[in-house]
C-alpha positions in Angstrom: 24.6 42.5 -46.5 22.4 42.3 -49.5 20.4 39.2 -50.1 22.7 38.4 -53.0 25.6 38.0 -50.6 23.7 36.4 -47.8 22.0 33.7 -49.7 25.0 31.4 -50.3 26.0 31.6 -46.6 22.4 30.9 -45.5 22.1 28.0 -47.9 25.4 26.5 -46.8 24.5 27.0 -43.1 21.2 25.1 -43.5 22.9 22.4 -45.6 25.3 21.5 -42.8 23.6 22.5 -39.5 21.9 19.6 -37.7 20.2 21.9 -35.3 19.8 25.3 -37.1 17.8 26.9 -34.2 20.5 25.9 -31.6 23.3 27.0 -33.8 21.5 30.3 -34.4 21.0 30.9 -30.7 24.7 30.3 -30.1 25.6 32.7 -32.9 23.3 35.3 -31.4 25.1 34.9 -28.1 28.4 35.4 -30.0 27.0 38.5 -31.7 26.0 39.9 -28.4 29.6 39.4 -27.0 31.0 40.7 -30.3 28.9 43.9 -30.2 29.9 44.5 -26.5 33.6 44.5 -27.5 34.0 46.7 -30.6 37.7 46.6 -30.3 37.6 42.9 -31.1 36.4 43.7 -34.7 39.4 46.1 -35.1 41.8 43.4 -34.0 40.2 40.7 -36.2 40.3 43.1 -39.2 43.9 44.2 -38.6 45.9 43.1 -41.6 49.1 43.4 -39.6 48.0 40.5 -37.4 48.8 37.0 -38.8 45.7 35.3 -40.3 46.2 32.2 -38.1 46.4 34.3 -34.9 43.2 36.1 -35.9 41.5 32.7 -36.5 42.8 31.4 -33.2 41.4 34.5 -31.4 38.0 34.2 -33.1 38.0 30.5 -32.3 38.8 31.2 -28.6 36.0 33.8 -28.3 33.5 31.5 -30.1 34.5 28.6 -27.8 34.1 30.7 -24.7 30.6 31.8 -25.7 29.7 28.2 -26.6 29.4 28.3 -30.4 29.2 24.8 -31.8 31.5 23.6 -34.7 29.2 24.6 -37.6 28.8 28.1 -36.2 32.6 28.4 -35.6 33.2 27.3 -39.2 30.8 30.0 -40.4 32.5 32.6 -38.3 35.9 31.5 -39.7 34.6 31.7 -43.3 33.2 35.2 -42.6 36.6 36.3 -41.1 38.5 34.9 -44.1 36.1 36.6 -46.6 36.2 39.9 -44.6 32.5 39.8 -43.9 32.5 39.5 -40.1 31.3 43.1 -40.0 27.9 42.0 -41.4 27.3 39.1 -39.0 24.1 40.7 -37.6 22.6 41.0 -41.0 23.5 37.4 -41.9 22.0 36.1 -38.7 18.8 38.0 -39.5 18.7 36.3 -42.9 19.2 32.9 -41.2 16.5 33.7 -38.7 14.1 34.6 -41.6 14.8 31.4 -43.4 14.4 29.4 -40.2 11.0 31.1 -39.5 9.9 30.4 -43.1 11.0 26.7 -42.8 9.3 26.2 -39.5 6.2 28.3 -40.3 6.9 30.7 -37.4 6.4 34.4 -37.1 8.2 37.0 -35.1 6.2 39.2 -32.8 7.8 42.2 -31.3 6.4 43.1 -27.9 7.3 46.5 -26.4 5.9 47.0 -22.9 6.3 50.2 -20.9 7.9 48.1 -18.1 9.2 44.5 -18.0 6.4 42.1 -18.5 5.7 38.9 -16.5 6.2 35.6 -18.3 2.5 34.9 -17.9 1.6 38.1 -19.7 4.0 37.3 -22.5 2.6 33.8 -22.8 -0.9 35.2 -23.2 0.3 37.6 -25.9 2.1 34.7 -27.6 -1.1 32.6 -27.5 -3.2 35.5 -28.9 -0.8 36.1 -31.8 -0.6 32.4 -32.5 -4.3 32.1 -32.6 -4.6 35.1 -35.0 -1.7 34.0 -37.3 -2.2 30.3 -37.1 1.6 30.0 -36.8 4.1 29.4 -34.0 5.3 32.6 -32.5 8.7 33.8 -31.5 8.5 36.8 -29.1 11.1 39.5 -29.2 10.8 41.9 -26.3 12.2 45.4 -25.6 11.1 47.8 -22.8 10.2 51.4 -23.7 9.4 53.5 -20.6 8.2 56.3 -23.0 5.0 54.4 -23.5 4.0 55.3 -19.9 1.8 52.2 -19.7 0.5 49.3 -21.8 2.3 47.8 -24.7 2.8 47.7 -28.5 2.8 44.4 -30.4 4.1 44.3 -34.0 3.8 41.2 -36.3 5.2 42.0 -39.7 3.5 45.1 -40.9 0.6 44.8 -38.5 0.8 46.8 -35.3 -1.4 46.9 -32.2 -0.7 49.9 -30.0 -2.3 49.5 -26.6 0.0 52.1 -24.9 -1.0 54.9 -22.6 1.1 57.3 -24.7 -0.9 56.5 -27.8 -4.2 57.0 -26.0 -2.9 60.4 -24.7 -1.9 61.4 -28.2 -5.4 60.5 -29.5 -7.0 62.6 -26.8 -4.6 65.5 -27.5 -5.5 65.4 -31.2 -9.2 65.3 -30.4 -8.9 68.3 -28.2 -6.9 70.2 -30.8 -9.6 69.4 -33.4 -12.3 70.9 -31.1 -10.4 74.0 -30.2 -11.1 77.1 -32.3 -8.1 78.3 -34.4 
């Protein structure tokens, strides 16, 4: 969804949401359930199914996941406007606005193996100290790193992985080897 289409939805969401962070968390949970069941999108986009039945199905899934009223209304509007397919992009735009409004920054931490909460807290504190902003950590495990971690904040990246160190050593050895 381009910024042109996302902006009215984002503005309306922030105008009516009493707890945007809580609503966003619930919508993220819905998105996870939605992505795990791709056939749900096919059913919801099926023009042969009555609109009221599609709205009832969407409402039932949203209620089961725990989406509050404002989030449910947003989902219903997206369904009616045939934009439910771009929910992930819309939530990213909402998250970006929330981060901007709360002076927060997203730090992506990718360790080679699942990290302890204490390690993540130390990384969060280090990033907060450097950026002078509150930090929201997003983690994903990548076993290909072999060891260590990679932290990305915006366009800045700190690569403290064993894989990167081995790549640097390999490049240094190739530079020394005669051609």
